[in-house]
A tleap script that builds the chain and sets N, CA, C and O, in Angstrom:
source leaprc.protein.ff14SB
mol = sequence {
  NMET LYS GLY VAL LYS HIE TYR LEU LYS ASP
  GLY THR GLU HIE LYS GLY ALA THR HIE LYS
  HIE LYS ASP GLY THR LEU MET THR GLY ALA
  ALA MET SER LYS SER SER LYS THR LEU VAL
  HIE TYR LYS ASP LEU GLY LYS THR ALA LYS
  ALA ARG THR ASP GLY LYS SER LYS LYS SER
  LYS LYS PRO CLYS
}
set mol.1.N position { 0.622 -1.294 0.210 }
set mol.1.CA position { 0.141 -0.047 0.867 }
set mol.1.C position { 1.033 0.910 0.075 }
set mol.1.O position { 2.260 0.813 0.067 }
set mol.2.N position { 0.310 1.882 -0.621 }
set mol.2.CA position { 1.289 3.392 -0.603 }
set mol.2.C position { 0.787 4.385 0.372 }
set mol.2.O position { -0.401 4.564 0.643 }
set mol.3.N position { 2.022 5.151 0.985 }
set mol.3.CA position { 1.431 5.622 2.013 }
set mol.3.C position { 1.803 4.752 3.510 }
set mol.3.O position { 1.828 5.455 4.520 }
set mol.4.N position { 2.099 3.214 3.683 }
set mol.4.CA position { 1.685 3.084 4.333 }
set mol.4.C position { 3.230 2.506 5.013 }
set mol.4.O position { 3.718 1.628 4.301 }
set mol.5.N position { 3.762 2.723 5.802 }
set mol.5.CA position { 5.172 2.515 6.276 }
set mol.5.C position { 4.968 0.985 6.233 }
set mol.5.O position { 3.920 0.593 6.747 }
set mol.6.N position { 5.802 0.041 5.700 }
set mol.6.CA position { 6.928 -0.674 6.104 }
set mol.6.C position { 8.327 -1.184 6.737 }
set mol.6.O position { 9.173 -0.328 6.997 }
set mol.7.N position { 8.597 -2.531 6.992 }
set mol.7.CA position { 9.142 -2.985 8.470 }
set mol.7.C position { 9.621 -3.799 8.068 }
set mol.7.O position { 8.837 -4.460 7.387 }
set mol.8.N position { 10.887 -4.314 8.105 }
set mol.8.CA position { 11.586 -5.453 8.418 }
set mol.8.C position { 11.258 -6.431 9.211 }
set mol.8.O position { 10.787 -5.982 10.256 }
set mol.9.N position { 11.306 -7.890 9.175 }
set mol.9.CA position { 11.103 -8.356 10.417 }
set mol.9.C position { 11.618 -8.009 11.406 }
set mol.9.O position { 10.819 -8.271 12.305 }
set mol.10.N position { 12.952 -7.331 12.025 }
set mol.10.CA position { 13.211 -7.226 13.176 }
set mol.10.C position { 12.589 -5.876 13.497 }
set mol.10.O position { 13.064 -5.219 14.424 }
set mol.11.N position { 11.678 -5.470 12.875 }
set mol.11.CA position { 11.118 -3.863 12.938 }
set mol.11.C position { 11.726 -2.473 12.371 }
set mol.11.O position { 11.287 -1.323 12.400 }
set mol.12.N position { 12.575 -2.878 11.992 }
set mol.12.CA position { 13.159 -2.073 11.686 }
set mol.12.C position { 12.202 -1.307 10.017 }
set mol.12.O position { 11.455 -1.968 9.296 }
set mol.13.N position { 12.553 0.156 9.822 }
set mol.13.CA position { 11.476 1.076 8.788 }
set mol.13.C position { 12.367 1.137 7.847 }
set mol.13.O position { 13.484 1.632 8.001 }
set mol.14.N position { 11.870 0.553 6.622 }
set mol.14.CA position { 11.871 0.620 5.785 }
set mol.14.C position { 11.667 2.279 4.635 }
set mol.14.O position { 10.548 2.734 4.398 }
set mol.15.N position { 12.617 2.751 4.233 }
set mol.15.CA position { 12.508 3.752 3.297 }
set mol.15.C position { 12.672 3.455 2.276 }
set mol.15.O position { 11.802 4.003 1.599 }
set mol.16.N position { 13.460 2.728 1.530 }
set mol.16.CA position { 13.909 3.064 0.249 }
set mol.16.C position { 13.116 2.566 -0.735 }
set mol.16.O position { 11.910 2.684 -0.517 }
set mol.17.N position { 13.526 1.893 -2.052 }
set mol.17.CA position { 13.016 1.400 -3.102 }
set mol.17.C position { 12.251 0.088 -2.928 }
set mol.17.O position { 12.867 -0.675 -2.184 }
set mol.18.N position { 11.040 -0.434 -3.406 }
set mol.18.CA position { 10.850 -1.595 -3.163 }
set mol.18.C position { 9.729 -2.259 -4.275 }
set mol.18.O position { 8.805 -1.663 -4.827 }
set mol.19.N position { 10.103 -3.621 -4.410 }
set mol.19.CA position { 9.371 -4.744 -5.147 }
set mol.19.C position { 8.130 -5.210 -5.003 }
set mol.19.O position { 8.095 -5.585 -3.831 }
set mol.20.N position { 6.966 -5.436 -5.550 }
set mol.20.CA position { 6.303 -6.284 -5.797 }
set mol.20.C position { 6.425 -8.031 -6.067 }
set mol.20.O position { 6.610 -8.222 -7.269 }
set mol.21.N position { 6.388 -8.960 -5.506 }
set mol.21.CA position { 5.622 -10.182 -6.840 }
set mol.21.C position { 4.962 -11.060 -7.076 }
set mol.21.O position { 5.128 -11.904 -6.195 }
set mol.22.N position { 4.253 -11.383 -7.809 }
set mol.22.CA position { 3.258 -11.648 -8.488 }
set mol.22.C position { 1.940 -11.926 -6.985 }
set mol.22.O position { 0.832 -11.403 -6.859 }
set mol.23.N position { 2.542 -12.776 -6.203 }
set mol.23.CA position { 1.851 -13.490 -5.255 }
set mol.23.C position { 1.493 -12.355 -3.937 }
set mol.23.O position { 1.014 -12.744 -2.872 }
set mol.24.N position { 1.777 -11.089 -4.190 }
set mol.24.CA position { 1.849 -10.053 -2.484 }
set mol.24.C position { 2.826 -9.312 -2.261 }
set mol.24.O position { 2.775 -8.089 -2.128 }
set mol.25.N position { 4.347 -10.396 -2.170 }
set mol.25.CA position { 5.186 -10.402 -1.202 }
set mol.25.C position { 5.696 -8.857 -1.461 }
set mol.25.O position { 5.599 -8.451 -2.620 }
set mol.26.N position { 6.079 -8.221 -0.750 }
set mol.26.CA position { 6.683 -6.629 -0.732 }
set mol.26.C position { 7.892 -6.723 -0.533 }
set mol.26.O position { 7.965 -7.261 0.572 }
set mol.27.N position { 9.231 -6.482 -1.019 }
set mol.27.CA position { 10.224 -6.852 -1.087 }
set mol.27.C position { 11.188 -5.754 -0.460 }
set mol.27.O position { 10.510 -4.949 0.179 }
set mol.28.N position { 12.583 -5.443 -0.430 }
set mol.28.CA position { 13.153 -4.402 -0.556 }
set mol.28.C position { 13.795 -4.213 -2.252 }
set mol.28.O position { 13.360 -4.977 -3.114 }
set mol.29.N position { 14.677 -3.314 -2.562 }
set mol.29.CA position { 15.032 -2.997 -3.493 }
set mol.29.C position { 14.011 -2.790 -4.662 }
set mol.29.O position { 12.984 -3.461 -4.765 }
set mol.30.N position { 14.421 -1.697 -5.625 }
set mol.30.CA position { 14.177 -1.965 -6.664 }
set mol.30.C position { 13.349 -2.847 -7.210 }
set mol.30.O position { 12.159 -2.760 -7.512 }
set mol.31.N position { 14.237 -3.832 -7.312 }
set mol.31.CA position { 14.107 -4.840 -8.684 }
set mol.31.C position { 14.916 -6.369 -7.732 }
set mol.31.O position { 15.609 -5.971 -6.795 }
set mol.32.N position { 14.894 -7.514 -7.843 }
set mol.32.CA position { 14.920 -9.083 -7.296 }
set mol.32.C position { 16.463 -9.046 -6.968 }
set mol.32.O position { 17.197 -8.969 -7.953 }
set mol.33.N position { 17.097 -9.092 -5.646 }
set mol.33.CA position { 18.300 -8.933 -5.671 }
set mol.33.C position { 18.320 -10.455 -5.027 }
set mol.33.O position { 17.373 -11.229 -5.169 }
set mol.34.N position { 19.772 -10.849 -4.153 }
set mol.34.CA position { 20.532 -11.547 -3.710 }
set mol.34.C position { 20.159 -10.825 -2.027 }
set mol.34.O position { 20.472 -11.484 -1.036 }
set mol.35.N position { 19.543 -9.577 -1.882 }
set mol.35.CA position { 20.531 -9.061 -1.003 }
set mol.35.C position { 18.778 -8.211 -0.777 }
set mol.35.O position { 18.614 -7.115 -0.242 }
set mol.36.N position { 17.613 -9.148 -1.385 }
set mol.36.CA position { 16.188 -8.332 -0.688 }
set mol.36.C position { 15.971 -8.872 0.301 }
set mol.36.O position { 16.674 -9.822 0.645 }
set mol.37.N position { 14.817 -8.378 1.142 }
set mol.37.CA position { 14.763 -8.670 2.237 }
set mol.37.C position { 13.239 -8.078 2.572 }
set mol.37.O position { 13.004 -6.869 2.592 }
set mol.38.N position { 11.969 -9.387 2.903 }
set mol.38.CA position { 11.174 -9.397 3.283 }
set mol.38.C position { 10.027 -8.176 3.792 }
set mol.38.O position { 10.433 -7.550 4.771 }
set mol.39.N position { 9.446 -7.994 3.572 }
set mol.39.CA position { 8.850 -6.129 4.201 }
set mol.39.C position { 7.609 -6.668 4.600 }
set mol.39.O position { 7.029 -7.398 3.796 }
set mol.40.N position { 7.165 -6.469 5.553 }
set mol.40.CA position { 5.579 -6.387 6.177 }
set mol.40.C position { 4.694 -4.752 6.695 }
set mol.40.O position { 5.356 -3.741 6.458 }
set mol.41.N position { 3.701 -4.595 7.162 }
set mol.41.CA position { 3.450 -4.174 7.281 }
set mol.41.C position { 3.370 -4.246 9.306 }
set mol.41.O position { 3.303 -5.306 9.929 }
set mol.42.N position { 3.396 -3.061 9.857 }
set mol.42.CA position { 3.551 -2.759 11.358 }
set mol.42.C position { 2.406 -3.997 11.832 }
set mol.42.O position { 2.911 -4.928 12.459 }
set mol.43.N position { 1.332 -4.051 11.648 }
set mol.43.CA position { 0.117 -5.381 12.422 }
set mol.43.C position { 0.821 -6.153 12.355 }
set mol.43.O position { 0.741 -6.644 13.481 }
set mol.44.N position { 1.903 -6.986 11.568 }
set mol.44.CA position { 2.431 -7.904 11.054 }
set mol.44.C position { 3.888 -8.428 11.507 }
set mol.44.O position { 4.632 -9.351 11.175 }
set mol.45.N position { 3.916 -7.383 12.421 }
set mol.45.CA position { 5.203 -7.852 13.107 }
set mol.45.C position { 4.780 -8.491 14.644 }
set mol.45.O position { 3.666 -8.743 15.104 }
set mol.46.N position { 6.244 -8.653 15.279 }
set mol.46.CA position { 5.712 -9.523 16.282 }
set mol.46.C position { 5.931 -8.900 17.574 }
set mol.46.O position { 5.841 -7.744 17.162 }
set mol.47.N position { 6.182 -8.745 19.007 }
set mol.47.CA position { 5.993 -8.408 20.208 }
set mol.47.C position { 7.032 -7.497 20.072 }
set mol.47.O position { 6.870 -6.296 19.856 }
set mol.48.N position { 8.418 -8.233 20.235 }
set mol.48.CA position { 9.451 -8.133 20.271 }
set mol.48.C position { 10.099 -6.812 19.082 }
set mol.48.O position { 10.927 -5.906 19.182 }
set mol.49.N position { 9.412 -7.201 18.250 }
set mol.49.CA position { 9.989 -5.796 17.081 }
set mol.49.C position { 9.039 -4.856 17.096 }
set mol.49.O position { 9.321 -3.740 16.660 }
set mol.50.N position { 8.013 -5.072 17.493 }
set mol.50.CA position { 7.235 -3.476 17.896 }
set mol.50.C position { 7.649 -3.268 18.537 }
set mol.50.O position { 8.280 -2.294 18.126 }
set mol.51.N position { 8.110 -3.521 20.272 }
set mol.51.CA position { 8.246 -2.852 21.062 }
set mol.51.C position { 9.577 -1.604 20.551 }
set mol.51.O position { 9.723 -0.397 20.740 }
set mol.52.N position { 10.524 -2.891 19.690 }
set mol.52.CA position { 11.850 -1.685 19.158 }
set mol.52.C position { 11.264 -0.785 17.996 }
set mol.52.O position { 11.917 0.222 17.725 }
set mol.53.N position { 10.307 -0.989 17.402 }
set mol.53.CA position { 9.593 -0.309 16.652 }
set mol.53.C position { 8.794 1.160 17.056 }
set mol.53.O position { 8.515 2.036 16.237 }
set mol.54.N position { 8.528 1.199 18.379 }
set mol.54.CA position { 7.863 1.783 19.083 }
set mol.54.C position { 9.208 2.406 20.338 }
set mol.54.O position { 8.672 3.107 21.196 }
set mol.55.N position { 10.204 2.311 20.470 }
set mol.55.CA position { 10.984 2.496 20.660 }
set mol.55.C position { 11.251 2.299 22.361 }
set mol.55.O position { 11.615 3.217 23.096 }
set mol.56.N position { 11.005 1.005 22.765 }
set mol.56.CA position { 10.521 0.199 23.627 }
set mol.56.C position { 11.894 -0.194 24.269 }
set mol.56.O position { 12.699 -0.474 23.380 }
set mol.57.N position { 12.235 -0.266 25.083 }
set mol.57.CA position { 13.523 -1.496 25.991 }
set mol.57.C position { 13.572 -2.346 25.395 }
set mol.57.O position { 13.338 -1.946 24.254 }
set mol.58.N position { 13.803 -3.797 25.371 }
set mol.58.CA position { 13.291 -5.088 25.003 }
set mol.58.C position { 14.113 -5.360 26.670 }
set mol.58.O position { 14.024 -6.554 26.955 }
set mol.59.N position { 14.542 -4.888 27.306 }
set mol.59.CA position { 14.602 -5.370 28.642 }
set mol.59.C position { 13.766 -4.570 29.585 }
set mol.59.O position { 13.697 -3.361 29.366 }
set mol.60.N position { 13.069 -5.112 30.685 }
set mol.60.CA position { 12.012 -3.314 31.392 }
set mol.60.C position { 13.024 -2.974 32.823 }
set mol.60.O position { 13.821 -3.738 33.366 }
set mol.61.N position { 12.796 -2.065 33.060 }
set mol.61.CA position { 13.495 -1.622 34.082 }
set mol.61.C position { 12.338 -1.925 35.039 }
set mol.61.O position { 11.139 -2.195 34.973 }
set mol.62.N position { 13.897 -1.630 36.546 }
set mol.62.CA position { 12.849 -2.050 37.694 }
set mol.62.C position { 12.954 -0.978 38.877 }
set mol.62.O position { 13.885 -0.341 39.369 }
set mol.63.N position { 11.629 -1.064 39.101 }
set mol.63.CA position { 11.405 0.654 40.344 }
set mol.63.C position { 11.872 0.812 40.977 }
set mol.63.O position { 11.628 0.009 41.879 }
set mol.64.N position { 12.562 1.454 41.212 }
set mol.64.CA position { 13.650 2.060 42.552 }
set mol.64.C position { 12.971 2.027 43.432 }
set mol.64.O position { 13.379 2.376 44.540 }
savepdb mol mol.pdb
quit
């Protein structure tokens, strides 16, 4: 979707060129290459990746 942020599976936002396969898979790079990586929408990220994207630490801080 245009105008929607796309992320690598680790939660890193991708702002570069993309290409889309016939099956709908969106990947990094303008054309397929060995370095192309799958992109997902925020809702499809795992819990840890969402936390990283939201700027939260992986480890919770203990209250003093």
